[in-house]
All heavy atoms as an XYZ file, in Angstrom:
752
protein
N     217.714    122.244    -10.766
C     218.464    121.088    -11.155
C     219.325    120.658     -9.970
O     219.928    121.471     -9.304
C     219.328    121.423    -12.365
C     220.152    120.278    -12.823
S     221.252    120.586    -14.224
C     220.682    122.024    -14.982
N     219.375    119.376     -9.744
C     220.203    118.836     -8.666
C     221.407    118.142     -9.267
O     221.416    117.825    -10.469
C     219.394    117.838     -7.818
O     219.106    116.692     -8.626
C     218.120    118.460     -7.295
N     222.410    117.855     -8.463
C     223.569    117.134     -9.006
C     223.183    115.780     -9.603
O     223.836    115.283    -10.512
C     224.466    116.957     -7.776
C     224.106    118.093     -6.879
C     222.629    118.319     -7.105
N     222.086    115.186     -9.117
C     221.635    113.906     -9.658
C     221.103    114.051    -11.095
O     221.039    113.053    -11.814
C     220.550    113.296     -8.779
C     221.073    112.924     -7.417
O     222.290    112.655     -7.298
O     220.281    112.913     -6.445
N     220.695    115.252    -11.478
C     220.163    115.484    -12.808
C     221.255    115.479    -13.874
O     220.962    115.332    -15.056
C     219.419    116.819    -12.892
C     218.165    116.823    -12.040
O     217.587    115.751    -11.833
O     217.782    117.918    -11.591
N     222.489    115.649    -13.458
C     223.607    115.709    -14.382
C     224.245    114.330    -14.430
O     224.604    113.766    -13.410
C     224.620    116.781    -13.931
C     223.938    118.144    -13.839
C     225.802    116.835    -14.901
C     224.765    119.179    -13.152
N     224.368    113.798    -15.604
C     224.919    112.449    -15.755
C     226.393    112.389    -15.402
O     227.053    113.427    -15.213
N     226.944    111.204    -15.342
C     228.363    111.044    -15.026
C     229.228    111.722    -16.099
O     228.982    111.592    -17.278
C     228.586    109.524    -15.018
C     227.338    108.914    -15.560
C     226.274    109.949    -15.589
N     230.209    112.454    -15.630
C     231.102    113.145    -16.549
C     230.510    114.399    -17.136
O     231.173    115.092    -17.901
N     229.263    114.734    -16.811
C     228.620    115.921    -17.361
C     228.721    117.107    -16.409
O     229.199    116.985    -15.289
N     228.328    118.239    -16.882
C     228.236    119.397    -16.015
C     227.022    120.215    -16.413
O     226.412    119.989    -17.456
C     229.523    120.240    -16.057
C     229.805    120.832    -17.421
O     228.879    121.429    -18.000
O     230.933    120.723    -17.890
N     226.657    121.158    -15.567
C     225.441    121.947    -15.790
C     225.496    122.749    -17.095
O     224.475    123.046    -17.670
C     225.201    122.879    -14.610
N     226.678    123.079    -17.547
C     226.794    123.857    -18.780
C     226.367    123.048    -20.001
O     226.001    123.618    -21.030
C     228.238    124.337    -18.963
N     226.367    121.733    -19.897
C     225.983    120.892    -21.027
C     224.631    120.242    -20.835
O     224.257    119.367    -21.576
C     227.039    119.815    -21.265
C     228.362    120.370    -21.650
N     228.525    121.447    -22.488
C     229.618    120.010    -21.317
C     229.792    121.719    -22.645
N     230.481    120.866    -21.941
N     223.899    120.694    -19.832
C     222.566    120.150    -19.563
C     221.633    120.550    -20.711
O     221.694    121.646    -21.235
C     222.052    120.702    -18.228
C     220.656    120.306    -17.937
C     220.221    119.153    -17.351
C     219.475    121.080    -18.172
N     218.868    119.149    -17.227
C     218.382    120.321    -17.724
C     219.224    122.321    -18.740
C     217.065    120.758    -17.817
C     217.938    122.762    -18.837
C     216.862    121.996    -18.364
N     220.787    119.649    -21.122
C     219.831    119.938    -22.193
C     218.424    119.570    -21.717
O     218.242    118.507    -21.128
C     220.198    119.127    -23.426
O     219.183    119.233    -24.392
N     217.440    120.417    -22.007
C     216.082    120.093    -21.586
C     215.532    118.842    -22.246
O     214.682    118.170    -21.683
C     215.275    121.331    -21.982
C     216.086    122.020    -23.005
C     217.530    121.679    -22.699
N     216.014    118.503    -23.431
C     215.505    117.312    -24.101
C     216.024    116.026    -23.477
O     215.634    114.932    -23.894
C     215.772    117.315    -25.617
C     214.957    118.371    -26.326
C     217.247    117.482    -25.897
N     216.880    116.156    -22.473
C     217.360    114.979    -21.738
C     216.538    114.724    -20.480
O     216.921    113.895    -19.662
C     218.822    115.162    -21.343
C     219.742    115.227    -22.555
O     219.384    114.650    -23.590
O     220.817    115.855    -22.442
N     215.409    115.433    -20.312
C     214.638    115.295    -19.081
C     213.257    114.690    -19.338
O     212.694    114.844    -20.432
C     214.423    116.667    -18.406
O     213.615    117.476    -19.269
C     215.746    117.362    -18.132
N     212.719    114.024    -18.347
C     211.381    113.456    -18.470
C     210.324    114.562    -18.519
O     209.272    114.386    -19.122
C     211.098    112.487    -17.336
O     211.165    113.142    -16.091
N     210.605    115.702    -17.887
C     209.658    116.814    -17.910
C     209.425    117.324    -19.333
O     208.332    117.664    -19.716
C     210.136    117.960    -17.004
C     210.047    117.652    -15.528
C     211.247    116.868    -15.021
O     212.196    116.596    -15.808
O     211.250    116.496    -13.839
N     210.509    117.394    -20.107
C     210.392    117.846    -21.495
C     209.518    116.875    -22.296
O     208.617    117.268    -23.011
C     211.755    117.961    -22.147
C     211.672    118.072    -23.637
C     212.046    117.131    -24.542
C     211.147    119.175    -24.398
N     211.798    117.575    -25.835
C     211.241    118.832    -25.758
C     210.621    120.401    -24.048
C     210.827    119.655    -26.773
C     210.196    121.246    -25.069
C     210.300    120.877    -26.415
N     209.763    115.589    -22.124
C     208.982    114.591    -22.875
C     207.527    114.546    -22.424
O     206.635    114.320    -23.236
C     209.646    113.222    -22.817
C     210.847    113.169    -23.724
C     212.132    113.298    -23.222
C     210.686    113.059    -25.106
C     213.229    113.307    -24.055
C     211.776    113.070    -25.953
C     213.049    113.188    -25.420
O     214.127    113.202    -26.267
N     207.263    114.804    -21.151
C     205.875    114.855    -20.653
C     205.160    116.048    -21.301
O     204.012    115.921    -21.755
C     205.846    114.967    -19.148
N     205.817    117.199    -21.360
C     205.209    118.388    -21.976
C     205.005    118.145    -23.477
O     203.961    118.509    -24.035
C     206.095    119.614    -21.742
N     205.943    117.517    -24.102
C     205.830    117.245    -25.537
C     204.709    116.254    -25.816
O     203.928    116.431    -26.771
C     207.179    116.691    -26.020
C     207.293    116.663    -27.501
C     208.731    116.348    -27.873
N     208.705    115.693    -29.159
C     209.610    114.841    -29.573
N     210.605    114.524    -28.800
N     209.518    114.299    -30.756
N     204.596    115.219    -24.991
C     203.529    114.235    -25.165
C     202.159    114.906    -24.969
O     201.227    114.654    -25.743
C     203.708    113.088    -24.169
C     202.609    112.092    -24.204
N     202.424    111.202    -25.236
C     201.610    111.859    -23.330
C     201.356    110.470    -24.996
N     200.843    110.842    -23.840
N     202.037    115.736    -23.932
C     200.769    116.427    -23.667
C     200.413    117.372    -24.818
O     199.247    117.466    -25.212
C     200.853    117.205    -22.347
N     201.400    118.043    -25.365
C     201.166    118.947    -26.489
C     200.691    118.164    -27.714
O     199.761    118.590    -28.401
C     202.443    119.737    -26.836
O     202.840    120.468    -25.678
C     202.226    120.699    -27.974
N     201.292    117.034    -27.968
C     200.888    116.194    -29.093
C     199.454    115.689    -28.910
O     198.659    115.701    -29.864
C     201.858    115.017    -29.254
O     203.171    115.529    -29.457
C     201.477    114.128    -30.416
N     199.123    115.268    -27.696
C     197.761    114.791    -27.415
C     196.751    115.904    -27.643
O     195.700    115.689    -28.248
C     197.679    114.237    -26.011
N     197.067    117.107    -27.155
C     196.174    118.241    -27.326
C     196.059    118.619    -28.810
O     194.971    118.896    -29.310
C     196.653    119.427    -26.496
C     195.788    120.687    -26.552
C     194.351    120.380    -26.117
C     196.390    121.764    -25.680
N     197.169    118.609    -29.508
C     197.155    118.903    -30.938
C     196.230    117.950    -31.693
O     195.449    118.374    -32.552
C     198.566    118.817    -31.501
C     198.619    119.095    -33.008
C     199.812    118.486    -33.672
N     199.772    117.044    -33.563
C     200.846    116.258    -33.651
N     202.023    116.769    -33.840
N     200.721    114.944    -33.547
N     196.293    116.670    -31.357
C     195.467    115.684    -32.034
C     193.980    115.941    -31.789
O     193.154    115.832    -32.707
C     195.846    114.286    -31.592
C     197.230    113.859    -32.066
O     197.791    114.545    -32.945
O     197.753    112.865    -31.530
N     193.623    116.300    -30.561
C     192.213    116.588    -30.239
C     191.774    117.873    -30.936
O     190.663    117.944    -31.480
C     192.006    116.677    -28.716
C     190.612    117.177    -28.370
C     192.256    115.312    -28.087
N     192.608    118.893    -30.937
C     192.271    120.140    -31.620
C     192.087    119.910    -33.112
O     191.197    120.491    -33.732
C     193.329    121.205    -31.359
C     193.408    121.739    -29.941
C     194.640    122.613    -29.763
C     192.157    122.500    -29.577
N     192.905    119.056    -33.692
C     192.772    118.719    -35.102
C     191.448    118.011    -35.353
O     190.724    118.347    -36.310
C     193.954    117.842    -35.565
O     195.173    118.576    -35.373
C     193.824    117.451    -37.019
N     191.084    117.064    -34.489
C     189.797    116.362    -34.634
C     188.613    117.304    -34.534
O     187.586    117.102    -35.174
C     189.667    115.287    -33.556
O     190.620    114.285    -33.748
N     188.760    118.359    -33.723
C     187.689    119.333    -33.541
C     187.716    120.427    -34.605
O     186.893    121.340    -34.575
C     187.796    119.968    -32.143
N     188.652    120.348    -35.529
C     188.750    121.362    -36.585
C     189.370    122.660    -36.118
O     189.219    123.688    -36.764
N     190.100    122.637    -35.010
C     190.705    123.843    -34.449
C     192.218    123.910    -34.654
O     192.875    124.759    -34.044
C     190.390    123.937    -32.951
C     188.950    124.222    -32.594
C     188.726    124.042    -31.089
C     188.559    125.620    -33.024
N     192.774    123.052    -35.486
C     194.234    123.010    -35.619
C     194.827    124.314    -36.129
O     195.945    124.660    -35.759
C     194.646    121.835    -36.513
C     194.034    121.869    -37.853
N     192.717    121.511    -38.077
C     194.544    122.207    -39.074
C     192.443    121.636    -39.355
N     193.523    122.060    -39.992
N     194.127    125.066    -36.912
C     194.654    126.345    -37.409
C     194.439    127.501    -36.434
O     194.993    128.579    -36.604
C     194.033    126.683    -38.751
C     194.392    125.717    -39.846
C     193.877    126.191    -41.186
N     194.135    125.226    -42.231
C     195.261    125.179    -42.941
N     196.203    126.052    -42.709
N     195.407    124.251    -43.882
N     193.659    127.256    -35.411
C     193.321    128.312    -34.451
C     194.320    128.421    -33.300
O     194.234    129.323    -32.471
C     191.924    128.067    -33.884
C     190.836    127.927    -34.937
C     190.717    129.142    -35.836
O     190.911    130.266    -35.368
O     190.427    128.944    -37.033
N     195.268    127.485    -33.217
C     196.264    127.495    -32.152
C     197.671    127.495    -32.763
O     198.436    126.562    -32.576
C     196.091    126.261    -31.242
C     194.879    126.343    -30.364
C     193.636    125.999    -30.834
C     195.005    126.767    -29.044
C     192.510    126.074    -30.028
C     193.892    126.846    -28.224
C     192.646    126.492    -28.713
N     198.028    128.578    -33.461
C     199.315    128.592    -34.163
C     200.527    128.633    -33.230
O     201.634    128.322    -33.658
C     199.251    129.875    -35.006
C     198.303    130.768    -34.265
C     197.280    129.825    -33.659
N     200.321    128.966    -31.968
C     201.448    129.089    -31.032
C     201.524    127.918    -30.068
O     202.298    127.949    -29.122
C     201.337    130.397    -30.256
C     201.327    131.595    -31.158
C     200.145    132.274    -31.428
C     202.498    132.043    -31.768
C     200.120    133.367    -32.254
C     202.473    133.146    -32.607
C     201.288    133.795    -32.852
O     201.258    134.881    -33.697
N     200.742    126.864    -30.269
C     200.747    125.691    -29.412
C     202.130    125.053    -29.442
O     202.667    124.763    -30.499
C     199.695    124.686    -29.865
C     199.631    123.371    -29.094
C     199.169    123.613    -27.661
C     198.687    122.395    -29.802
N     202.722    124.861    -28.242
C     204.060    124.247    -28.202
C     204.364    123.731    -26.806
O     203.798    124.183    -25.817
C     205.122    125.243    -28.623
C     205.278    126.401    -27.648
C     206.215    127.464    -28.214
N     206.319    128.565    -27.289
C     207.420    128.868    -26.639
N     208.521    128.167    -26.807
N     207.456    129.902    -25.811
N     205.271    122.785    -26.751
C     205.811    122.297    -25.476
C     206.980    123.208    -25.115
O     207.707    123.682    -25.985
C     206.289    120.871    -25.605
N     207.159    123.437    -23.827
C     208.248    124.310    -23.382
C     208.667    123.915    -21.990
O     208.037    123.079    -21.351
C     207.790    125.772    -23.425
C     208.958    126.733    -23.647
O     210.122    126.334    -23.472
O     208.687    127.886    -23.983
N     209.732    124.519    -21.531
C     210.209    124.342    -20.161
C     210.534    125.707    -19.591
O     210.951    126.604    -20.321
C     211.434    123.468    -20.125
C     211.146    122.025    -20.489
S     212.578    120.970    -20.304
C     212.700    120.893    -18.530
N     210.361    125.848    -18.286
C     210.742    127.114    -17.668
C     212.172    127.028    -17.129
O     212.844    126.004    -17.285
C     209.729    127.514    -16.596
C     209.701    126.587    -15.390
O     210.585    125.742    -15.220
N     208.702    126.736    -14.562
N     212.631    128.082    -16.510
C     214.003    128.157    -16.023
C     214.287    127.152    -14.914
O     215.452    126.854    -14.624
C     214.294    129.581    -15.514
N     213.247    126.599    -14.306
C     213.427    125.636    -13.221
C     213.358    124.193    -13.730
O     213.376    123.258    -12.937
C     212.377    125.864    -12.134
C     212.449    127.256    -11.569
C     211.518    128.207    -11.961
C     213.452    127.622    -10.699
C     211.580    129.497    -11.467
C     213.530    128.912    -10.200
C     212.591    129.848    -10.575
N     213.255    124.018    -15.036
C     213.224    122.687    -15.599
C     211.875    122.019    -15.566
O     211.759    120.817    -15.760
N     210.813    122.806    -15.324
C     209.459    122.253    -15.294
C     208.844    122.380    -16.678
O     208.864    123.434    -17.285
C     208.595    123.006    -14.257
C     209.113    122.967    -12.827
C     208.274    123.874    -11.951
C     209.118    121.553    -12.309
N     208.298    121.290    -17.181
C     207.664    121.301    -18.489
C     206.267    121.879    -18.419
O     205.583    121.752    -17.414
N     205.853    122.520    -19.481
C     204.486    123.014    -19.575
C     204.063    123.099    -21.033
O     204.883    122.999    -21.944
C     204.301    124.362    -18.863
C     205.075    125.508    -19.468
C     204.481    126.336    -20.392
C     206.377    125.776    -19.081
C     205.168    127.398    -20.952
C     207.076    126.827    -19.639
C     206.474    127.629    -20.554
O     207.158    128.675    -21.114
N     202.752    123.231    -21.247
C     202.197    123.370    -22.582
C     201.770    124.819    -22.749
O     201.001    125.349    -21.943
C     200.982    122.439    -22.777
C     200.343    122.657    -24.134
C     201.396    120.987    -22.607
N     202.302    125.470    -23.760
C     201.974    126.848    -24.049
C     200.931    126.870    -25.150
O     201.178    126.464    -26.280
C     203.242    127.575    -24.504
C     203.037    129.069    -24.698
O     201.882    129.535    -24.611
O     204.032    129.757    -24.957
N     199.700    127.320    -24.807
C     198.626    127.382    -25.800
C     198.768    128.582    -26.694
O     198.230    128.603    -27.804
C     197.270    127.438    -25.100
C     196.895    126.239    -24.235
C     195.562    126.477    -23.555
C     196.884    124.981    -25.053
N     199.456    129.607    -26.264
C     199.647    130.807    -27.060
C     198.392    131.651    -27.117
O     197.434    131.457    -26.383
N     198.434    132.643    -28.004
C     197.295    133.553    -28.166
C     196.272    132.936    -29.098
O     196.621    132.294    -30.087
C     197.784    134.864    -28.768
C     198.772    135.589    -27.884
C     199.271    136.815    -28.591
N     199.968    136.460    -29.820
C     201.252    136.634    -30.018
N     201.998    137.152    -29.092
N     201.805    136.294    -31.160
N     195.006    133.154    -28.761
C     193.919    132.695    -29.622
C     192.898    133.816    -29.754
O     192.842    134.710    -28.913
C     193.246    131.404    -29.086
C     192.660    131.617    -27.693
C     194.220    130.249    -29.099
C     191.843    130.455    -27.182
N     192.099    133.746    -30.788
C     191.083    134.775    -31.001
C     189.927    134.585    -30.020
O     189.731    133.483    -29.488
C     190.549    134.692    -32.428
O     189.753    133.517    -32.594
N     189.140    135.630    -29.787
C     187.967    135.495    -28.929
C     187.004    134.418    -29.440
O     186.426    133.672    -28.660
C     187.317    136.879    -28.970
C     188.426    137.819    -29.287
C     189.345    137.029    -30.194
N     186.852    134.332    -30.754
C     185.959    133.329    -31.326
C     186.442    131.913    -31.014
O     185.664    131.016    -30.711
C     185.841    133.509    -32.856
C     185.186    134.799    -33.276
C     186.159    135.989    -33.281
O     187.399    135.792    -33.197
O     185.679    137.131    -33.349
N     187.756    131.722    -31.086
C     188.326    130.415    -30.766
C     188.132    130.094    -29.294
O     187.814    128.963    -28.932
C     189.822    130.371    -31.134
O     189.941    130.628    -32.533
C     190.441    129.042    -30.794
N     188.289    131.085    -28.443
C     188.089    130.872    -26.998
C     186.642    130.471    -26.711
O     186.391    129.560    -25.901
C     188.453    132.131    -26.222
N     185.691    131.093    -27.385
C     184.284    130.748    -27.208
C     184.038    129.322    -27.688
O     183.362    128.525    -27.015
C     183.373    131.759    -27.954
C     181.940    131.256    -28.018
C     183.432    133.115    -27.275
N     184.611    128.958    -28.819
C     184.423    127.596    -29.339
C     185.069    126.562    -28.423
O     184.480    125.519    -28.156
C     185.018    127.493    -30.738
C     184.750    126.149    -31.352
C     184.767    126.174    -32.852
N     184.508    124.837    -33.348
C     185.133    124.275    -34.342
N     186.036    124.973    -35.018
N     184.850    123.059    -34.724
N     186.255    126.861    -27.905
C     186.921    125.956    -26.965
C     186.107    125.800    -25.692
O     185.939    124.689    -25.178
C     188.329    126.467    -26.664
C     189.165    125.629    -25.707
C     189.382    124.218    -26.266
C     190.505    126.317    -25.455
N     185.554    126.899    -25.193
C     184.728    126.842    -23.995
C     183.498    125.961    -24.229
O     183.108    125.177    -23.365
C     184.293    128.257    -23.578
N     182.891    126.084    -25.400
C     181.724    125.257    -25.725
C     182.095    123.779    -25.798
O     181.365    122.919    -25.302
C     181.100    125.722    -27.045
C     179.851    124.960    -27.416
C     178.730    125.058    -26.387
O     178.651    126.056    -25.645
O     177.924    124.110    -26.322
N     183.233    123.477    -26.415
C     183.684    122.080    -26.476
C     183.947    121.519    -25.074
O     183.606    120.357    -24.795
C     184.930    121.958    -27.349
C     184.705    122.165    -28.838
C     186.052    122.231    -29.575
C     183.841    121.057    -29.411
N     184.528    122.319    -24.213
C     184.763    121.877    -22.838
C     183.458    121.660    -22.098
O     183.298    120.681    -21.359
C     185.645    122.888    -22.090
C     187.102    122.958    -22.551
C     187.790    124.151    -21.912
C     187.818    121.668    -22.238
N     182.511    122.570    -22.301
C     181.176    122.414    -21.682
C     180.510    121.126    -22.143
O     179.947    120.388    -21.339
C     180.292    123.613    -22.042
C     180.004    124.550    -20.888
C     178.932    125.579    -21.231
N     179.222    126.400    -22.415
C     180.015    127.455    -22.397
N     180.605    127.836    -21.303
N     180.195    128.160    -23.508
N     180.577    120.859    -23.438
C     179.977    119.632    -23.985
C     180.671    118.398    -23.410
O     180.022    117.409    -23.064
C     180.068    119.616    -25.499
C     179.146    120.579    -26.245
C     179.513    120.619    -27.718
C     177.692    120.182    -26.045
N     181.983    118.454    -23.298
C     182.732    117.331    -22.729
C     182.378    117.096    -21.274
O     182.207    115.952    -20.844
N     182.234    118.167    -20.518
C     181.852    118.025    -19.100
C     180.437    117.493    -18.968
O     180.151    116.691    -18.075
C     181.975    119.362    -18.388
C     183.395    119.854    -18.149
C     183.377    121.290    -17.610
C     184.109    118.931    -17.160
N     179.561    117.907    -19.846
C     178.166    117.457    -19.790
C     178.054    115.962    -20.070
O     177.197    115.290    -19.496
C     177.304    118.242    -20.769
N     178.898    115.438    -20.941
C     178.823    114.007    -21.257
C     179.426    113.151    -20.159
O     179.088    111.979    -20.052
C     179.517    113.670    -22.586
O     180.889    114.042    -22.502
C     178.843    114.378    -23.739
N     180.284    113.721    -19.311
C     180.894    112.987    -18.216
C     180.044    112.973    -16.961
O     180.290    112.214    -16.047
C     182.268    113.569    -17.864
C     183.312    113.193    -18.897
O     183.051    112.285    -19.717
O     184.394    113.781    -18.866
N     179.057    113.854    -16.864
C     178.254    113.988    -15.671
C     176.980    113.161    -15.795
O     176.450    113.001    -16.899
C     177.918    115.449    -15.414
C     179.138    116.284    -15.147
C     178.790    117.741    -14.943
O     177.641    118.121    -15.048
N     179.785    118.550    -14.681
N     176.468    112.675    -14.659
C     175.185    111.972    -14.706
C     174.080    112.936    -15.156
O     174.210    114.138    -15.003
C     174.965    111.493    -13.283
C     175.933    112.225    -12.442
C     177.017    112.767    -13.329
N     173.007    112.396    -15.716
C     171.927    113.262    -16.194
C     171.328    114.044    -15.037
O     171.245    113.563    -13.914
C     170.849    112.442    -16.899
O     170.198    111.620    -15.959
N     170.876    115.246    -15.321
C     170.345    116.123    -14.272
C     169.052    115.579    -13.677
O     168.687    115.944    -12.573
C     170.120    117.535    -14.826
O     169.224    117.476    -15.907
N     168.357    114.698    -14.364
C     167.122    114.126    -13.840
C     167.390    113.213    -12.649
O     166.498    112.969    -11.839
C     166.399    113.332    -14.929
N     168.622    112.755    -12.504
C     168.942    111.816    -11.423
C     169.885    112.429    -10.400
O     170.594    111.711     -9.722
C     169.575    110.562    -12.024
C     168.670    109.849    -12.967
N     167.552    109.176    -12.563
C     168.722    109.728    -14.318
C     166.944    108.662    -13.616
N     167.621    108.985    -14.699
N     169.903    113.735    -10.284
C     170.781    114.374     -9.305
C     169.989    115.321     -8.418
O     168.967    115.858     -8.813
C     171.907    115.168     -9.994
O     171.326    116.155    -10.826
C     172.816    114.256    -10.798
N     170.484    115.491     -7.201
C     169.946    116.489     -6.286
C     170.532    117.844     -6.651
O     171.422    117.944     -7.476
C     170.325    116.160     -4.840
C     169.635    114.953     -4.317
N     168.313    114.913     -4.019
C     170.127    113.730     -3.989
C     167.985    113.717     -3.545
N     169.084    112.966     -3.530
N     170.075    118.857     -5.967
C     170.646    120.211     -6.206
C     172.112    120.253     -5.838
O     172.849    121.109     -6.292
C     169.854    121.255     -5.419
C     168.481    121.500     -5.994
C     167.774    122.605     -5.262
C     166.406    122.815     -5.854
N     165.680    123.882     -5.199
N     172.570    119.343     -4.995
C     173.985    119.301     -4.602
C     174.855    118.723     -5.694
O     176.068    118.768     -5.620
C     174.162    118.470     -3.322
O     173.753    117.135     -3.598
C     173.412    119.045     -2.159
N     174.210    118.143     -6.738
C     174.976    117.546     -7.810
C     175.276    116.079     -7.587
O     175.911    115.428     -8.411
N     174.841    115.514     -6.466
C     175.111    114.118     -6.168
C     173.999    113.249     -6.734
O     172.826    113.615     -6.718
C     175.229    113.910     -4.666
C     176.351    114.765     -4.075
C     176.915    114.149     -2.838
O     176.535    113.008     -2.500
O     177.725    114.800     -2.213
N     174.373    112.069     -7.269
C     173.349    111.177     -7.825
C     172.342    110.724     -6.757
O     172.690    110.620     -5.594
C     174.142    109.972     -8.342
C     175.548    110.388     -8.335
C     175.699    111.551     -7.406
N     171.102    110.471     -7.191
C     170.074    110.003     -6.254
C     170.074    108.492     -6.201
O     170.558    107.821     -7.035
C     168.686    110.489     -6.692
O     168.457    110.093     -8.043
C     168.579    111.979     -6.548
């Protein structure tokens, strides 16, 4: 935290993470991920999903612990998502570049 992070008349003892853009970015990302997990039917599989901040004021998304089965399902969903974003293999060289 820098002196610029503390508003006028404030001090570091009264600093709150919910007053930072990092907190709102982490919260927004968590909400977006929650919505996608819900659409995929995985909303009950991520009971520890939450937005958080570390001691340095950096926001992050904590996925928490998940079961091995959930990890396999998530990996498959990511694989499917990557496959739909890539050009078809019939039109690519071995380097992965389109022909």
